[in-house]
PAVEXZA-347154 format. One record per residue (C-alpha): x, y, z. Coordinates in Angstrom, 2 decimals, padded with zeros to 5 digits, always signed. Layout:
REM PAVEXZA-347154
@xx=X | yy=Y | zz=Z $
...
END
This chain:
REM PAVEXZA-347154
@xx=-001.23 | yy=+015.30 | zz=-001.41 $
@xx=-003.53 | yy=+018.15 | zz=-001.62 $
@xx=-005.16 | yy=+018.69 | zz=-004.64 $
@xx=-006.79 | yy=+014.91 | zz=-004.73 $
@xx=-009.61 | yy=+013.84 | zz=-004.56 $
@xx=-009.59 | yy=+010.24 | zz=-004.68 $
@xx=-006.83 | yy=+008.71 | zz=-002.23 $
@xx=-006.31 | yy=+004.82 | zz=-001.27 $
@xx=-003.86 | yy=+004.07 | zz=+001.21 $
@xx=-003.06 | yy=+000.19 | zz=+001.32 $
@xx=-002.00 | yy=-001.12 | zz=+005.13 $
@xx=+000.29 | yy=-003.50 | zz=+004.34 $
@xx=-000.25 | yy=-005.76 | zz=+007.56 $
@xx=+001.23 | yy=-006.22 | zz=+010.34 $
@xx=+003.98 | yy=-003.36 | zz=+009.34 $
@xx=+001.82 | yy=-000.91 | zz=+007.60 $
@xx=-000.48 | yy=-000.66 | zz=+010.82 $
@xx=+002.33 | yy=+001.17 | zz=+012.26 $
@xx=+001.92 | yy=+004.27 | zz=+009.69 $
@xx=-002.25 | yy=+003.71 | zz=+009.55 $
@xx=-003.21 | yy=+006.14 | zz=+012.08 $
@xx=-001.32 | yy=+008.84 | zz=+011.31 $
@xx=-002.28 | yy=+008.63 | zz=+007.24 $
@xx=-006.33 | yy=+007.84 | zz=+008.93 $
@xx=-005.88 | yy=+011.07 | zz=+010.89 $
@xx=-004.25 | yy=+013.10 | zz=+007.93 $
@xx=-006.38 | yy=+012.02 | zz=+005.08 $
@xx=-009.59 | yy=+011.69 | zz=+006.43 $
@xx=-011.51 | yy=+011.61 | zz=+003.21 $
@xx=-009.30 | yy=+008.49 | zz=+002.04 $
@xx=-010.56 | yy=+004.62 | zz=+001.22 $
@xx=-008.38 | yy=+002.15 | zz=+003.56 $
@xx=-007.70 | yy=-001.12 | zz=+002.24 $
@xx=-005.72 | yy=-003.35 | zz=+004.29 $
@xx=-003.89 | yy=-006.07 | zz=+002.59 $
@xx=-002.16 | yy=-009.41 | zz=+004.12 $
@xx=+000.89 | yy=-010.45 | zz=+002.80 $
@xx=+002.73 | yy=-013.60 | zz=+003.58 $
@xx=+006.22 | yy=-013.99 | zz=+002.46 $
@xx=+006.74 | yy=-017.89 | zz=+001.21 $
@xx=+010.20 | yy=-019.75 | zz=+000.15 $
@xx=+010.29 | yy=-018.37 | zz=-003.59 $
@xx=+008.09 | yy=-015.64 | zz=-003.16 $
@xx=+006.14 | yy=-012.79 | zz=-001.02 $
@xx=+001.97 | yy=-014.03 | zz=-002.19 $
@xx=-001.36 | yy=-012.13 | zz=-001.26 $
@xx=-003.86 | yy=-013.58 | zz=+001.55 $
@xx=-006.12 | yy=-011.03 | zz=+002.38 $
@xx=-007.32 | yy=-008.18 | zz=+000.98 $
@xx=-010.16 | yy=-006.17 | zz=+001.94 $
@xx=-012.63 | yy=-004.53 | zz=-000.26 $
@xx=-011.71 | yy=-002.10 | zz=-002.79 $
@xx=-014.51 | yy=+000.42 | zz=-002.49 $
@xx=-013.36 | yy=+002.15 | zz=-006.21 $
@xx=-012.20 | yy=+001.21 | zz=-009.29 $
@xx=-010.11 | yy=+004.47 | zz=-009.99 $
@xx=-007.85 | yy=+007.09 | zz=-007.64 $
@xx=-005.94 | yy=+009.91 | zz=-008.26 $
@xx=-003.24 | yy=+008.24 | zz=-005.79 $
@xx=-002.72 | yy=+004.85 | zz=-004.45 $
@xx=-000.25 | yy=+005.44 | zz=-001.32 $
@xx=+001.61 | yy=+001.45 | zz=+000.43 $
@xx=+002.21 | yy=+002.04 | zz=+003.93 $
@xx=+004.34 | yy=-000.20 | zz=+005.46 $
@xx=+007.32 | yy=-000.26 | zz=+007.87 $
@xx=+009.92 | yy=-001.43 | zz=+006.28 $
@xx=+011.28 | yy=-002.32 | zz=+002.44 $
@xx=+013.93 | yy=-004.48 | zz=+001.90 $
@xx=+014.26 | yy=-005.68 | zz=-001.31 $
@xx=+011.27 | yy=-003.88 | zz=-002.66 $
@xx=+009.07 | yy=-007.72 | zz=-003.23 $
@xx=+006.60 | yy=-006.43 | zz=-000.50 $
@xx=+005.40 | yy=-003.51 | zz=-002.42 $
@xx=+005.62 | yy=-004.48 | zz=-005.49 $
@xx=+003.51 | yy=-007.75 | zz=-004.73 $
@xx=+001.06 | yy=-005.26 | zz=-003.07 $
@xx=+000.85 | yy=-003.43 | zz=-005.79 $
@xx=-000.01 | yy=-006.35 | zz=-007.86 $
@xx=-002.48 | yy=-007.37 | zz=-005.65 $
@xx=-004.82 | yy=-003.69 | zz=-006.11 $
@xx=-003.81 | yy=-003.47 | zz=-009.98 $
@xx=-006.17 | yy=-006.68 | zz=-010.14 $
@xx=-008.98 | yy=-004.60 | zz=-008.82 $
@xx=-008.56 | yy=-000.29 | zz=-009.83 $
@xx=-006.15 | yy=+001.82 | zz=-011.49 $
@xx=-004.62 | yy=+004.90 | zz=-010.16 $
@xx=-003.19 | yy=+007.92 | zz=-011.56 $
@xx=+000.09 | yy=+007.90 | zz=-009.31 $
@xx=+001.28 | yy=+005.51 | zz=-006.79 $
@xx=+003.83 | yy=+005.86 | zz=-003.50 $
@xx=+005.27 | yy=+004.05 | zz=-000.95 $
@xx=+005.40 | yy=+004.93 | zz=+002.56 $
@xx=+008.00 | yy=+003.07 | zz=+004.76 $
@xx=+009.90 | yy=+003.84 | zz=+007.82 $
@xx=+012.61 | yy=+002.39 | zz=+006.84 $
@xx=+014.10 | yy=+000.97 | zz=+002.92 $
@xx=+017.13 | yy=-000.03 | zz=+001.76 $
@xx=+018.89 | yy=+000.51 | zz=-001.28 $
@xx=+018.01 | yy=-002.18 | zz=-003.36 $
@xx=+013.96 | yy=-001.71 | zz=-002.79 $
@xx=+013.95 | yy=+002.31 | zz=-003.90 $
@xx=+016.01 | yy=+001.39 | zz=-006.80 $
END
């Protein structure tokens, strides 16, 4: 992420909190946003979102520990797209299934 001035790290609670300390240490100038998501019987929904500091970022990084189907990261992306734009987006996960990366 070298050369990027505006980075937003979206910490998908609770699992993404495991990645938060390392990203905060390596990206001291990045903005961090906490995002609470809840899986229901039919879909994942956003239940909490801290304030988004800016309306435009060079990079948005979604932090979560596991991506099984990709629904959580997609729901996080949808929740963030309502309030800011990004040039690039990526997901940082510890473990991912093949369907989640497709």
